Legacy VTK file of the C-alpha trace (Angstrom):
# vtk DataFile Version 3.0
C-alpha trace
ASCII
DATASET POLYDATA
POINTS 153 float
-71.968 0.136 37.584
-70.546 3.483 38.744
-66.965 3.586 39.986
-65.817 6.180 42.502
-62.438 7.212 43.906
-61.939 7.068 47.679
-59.072 7.432 50.092
-58.898 4.263 52.161
-56.834 2.991 55.074
-54.106 0.375 54.710
-56.109 -1.648 57.226
-59.259 -1.693 55.042
-60.183 -5.370 54.621
-61.187 -4.790 50.994
-57.704 -3.380 50.267
-55.961 -6.213 52.100
-57.932 -8.734 50.051
-56.964 -7.029 46.771
-53.281 -6.905 47.810
-53.199 -10.558 48.764
-54.761 -11.562 45.467
-52.386 -9.460 43.349
-49.288 -10.292 45.374
-49.891 -14.033 44.975
-49.202 -13.590 41.258
-46.089 -11.502 41.838
-44.625 -13.980 44.342
-44.297 -16.464 41.471
-41.636 -14.064 40.126
-39.994 -12.326 43.094
-40.073 -11.854 46.864
-39.081 -8.912 49.039
-36.025 -9.301 51.246
-36.168 -8.688 54.995
-34.576 -5.301 54.340
-37.404 -4.415 51.927
-40.083 -5.358 54.436
-38.459 -3.174 57.092
-38.209 -0.216 54.710
-41.844 -0.660 53.658
-43.018 -0.584 57.284
-41.280 2.767 57.825
-42.487 4.218 54.506
-46.135 3.227 54.906
-46.849 6.032 57.381
-46.168 8.663 54.697
-48.365 7.082 52.010
-51.877 7.981 50.962
-53.948 5.126 49.611
-56.514 5.701 46.870
-58.954 3.106 45.599
-61.559 2.745 42.898
-64.713 1.374 44.474
-67.436 -0.476 42.574
-70.381 -2.082 44.400
-68.509 -1.526 47.690
-65.504 -3.559 46.429
-62.055 -2.176 45.755
-61.301 -2.989 42.124
-58.057 -0.971 41.852
-55.772 0.817 44.300
-52.549 2.795 44.408
-50.301 4.111 47.195
-49.013 7.645 46.684
-46.374 9.772 48.365
-46.199 13.444 47.404
-42.825 15.156 47.257
-43.201 18.840 46.333
-44.335 18.594 42.695
-43.964 14.823 42.228
-46.250 11.908 43.001
-44.388 8.703 43.801
-46.422 5.535 43.357
-45.369 2.583 45.459
-48.015 0.032 44.514
-50.680 -0.191 41.861
-53.119 -3.089 41.997
-56.021 -3.925 39.705
-58.292 -6.831 40.535
-57.641 -9.790 38.224
-61.290 -9.829 37.171
-61.187 -6.127 36.233
-57.968 -5.966 34.194
-58.007 -4.701 30.628
-60.840 -2.253 31.302
-58.778 0.922 31.666
-59.025 1.057 35.452
-55.314 1.738 36.002
-55.520 4.693 33.607
-58.699 5.959 35.313
-57.178 5.570 38.771
-53.990 7.447 37.859
-55.973 10.200 36.158
-58.213 10.712 39.181
-55.318 10.559 41.643
-53.297 13.132 39.707
-56.354 15.422 39.678
-56.573 15.099 43.477
-53.069 16.567 43.836
-53.219 19.998 42.242
-49.783 21.338 41.432
-48.232 17.927 40.854
-46.111 17.968 37.704
-44.739 14.432 37.558
-45.677 10.883 38.527
-43.071 8.163 39.067
-43.044 4.486 39.936
-40.589 1.658 40.511
-41.506 -1.810 39.273
-39.845 -5.175 38.709
-38.865 -5.775 35.095
-39.306 -9.534 35.299
-43.050 -9.188 36.052
-43.836 -7.563 32.695
-45.195 -4.467 34.456
-42.770 -2.137 32.670
-44.890 -2.601 29.526
-48.044 -1.803 31.504
-46.592 1.493 32.744
-45.249 2.381 29.305
-48.772 1.902 27.926
-49.908 4.355 30.618
-47.500 6.995 29.277
-44.505 6.390 31.535
-40.918 6.545 30.258
-37.810 4.770 31.509
-35.686 6.753 33.965
-33.281 4.062 35.175
-32.811 0.360 35.711
-30.786 -1.399 38.418
-30.281 -4.728 40.149
-32.308 -4.722 43.339
-30.901 -4.879 46.853
-34.448 -5.325 48.159
-36.113 -7.880 45.865
-35.008 -11.379 44.886
-36.245 -13.527 42.012
-37.487 -16.979 42.930
-34.193 -18.454 41.672
-32.244 -16.285 44.145
-30.873 -13.723 41.682
-31.593 -10.050 42.365
-34.647 -8.703 40.590
-34.245 -5.833 38.125
-35.955 -2.698 39.426
-37.020 -0.112 36.876
-37.966 3.484 37.597
-40.405 5.106 35.206
-41.983 8.557 35.182
-44.420 10.657 33.235
-45.265 14.323 33.177
-48.763 15.333 34.272
-51.026 17.758 32.481
LINES 1 154
153 0 1 2 3 4 5 6 7 8 9 10 11 12 13 14 15 16 17 18 19 20 21 22 23 24 25 26 27 28 29 30 31 32 33 34 35 36 37 38 39 40 41 42 43 44 45 46 47 48 49 50 51 52 53 54 55 56 57 58 59 60 61 62 63 64 65 66 67 68 69 70 71 72 73 74 75 76 77 78 79 80 81 82 83 84 85 86 87 88 89 90 91 92 93 94 95 96 97 98 99 100 101 102 103 104 105 106 107 108 109 110 111 112 113 114 115 116 117 118 119 120 121 122 123 124 125 126 127 128 129 130 131 132 133 134 135 136 137 138 139 140 141 142 143 144 145 146 147 148 149 150 151 152
C-alpha cells in the first residue's frame, strides 16, 4: 500500500484518534501538569503537523516548529499496529526534505518511556537531561526530560 506525506490540521479526526491511542500508553508512565497543558495550548498555533497517510488513515505523525535552521519536534506518534516498519524514519526523512535549509532536528522526550532509545536509533544524540517542571510520573515524582538532536543532510 502506498504511503504519502501530508500536512494535516490538529483538528483532523484521524490525527486525534492516533494521538489518543498513543497517549493512552504514555499515560501509564507520566502525565502533563496543568502548566504543561497551558504551554501546549499557546505553542500549538506555531506548529505544523505532518502525517503519513495509508489507505486514508494516519499511521504516523509529527508536530514541527521551524526556528531559522532548526526543526523542533514536539510529538512523534506511530500507530501501534505500524511500529517496527521504519515509519518514524520515513516520516522524519520526508519532513526534513520539506524544510529546505534546515540543518538540525531536535526533540524532547521522557526518559522513563524508553523513547530515548528510539530517537537514538533514528540518529539523535543526547543534548541534555533534566527533571521536568511540566511532566509528572504516575508515582508523583517529576519525569526526566531529555533533549536530543541530530544534524540533517
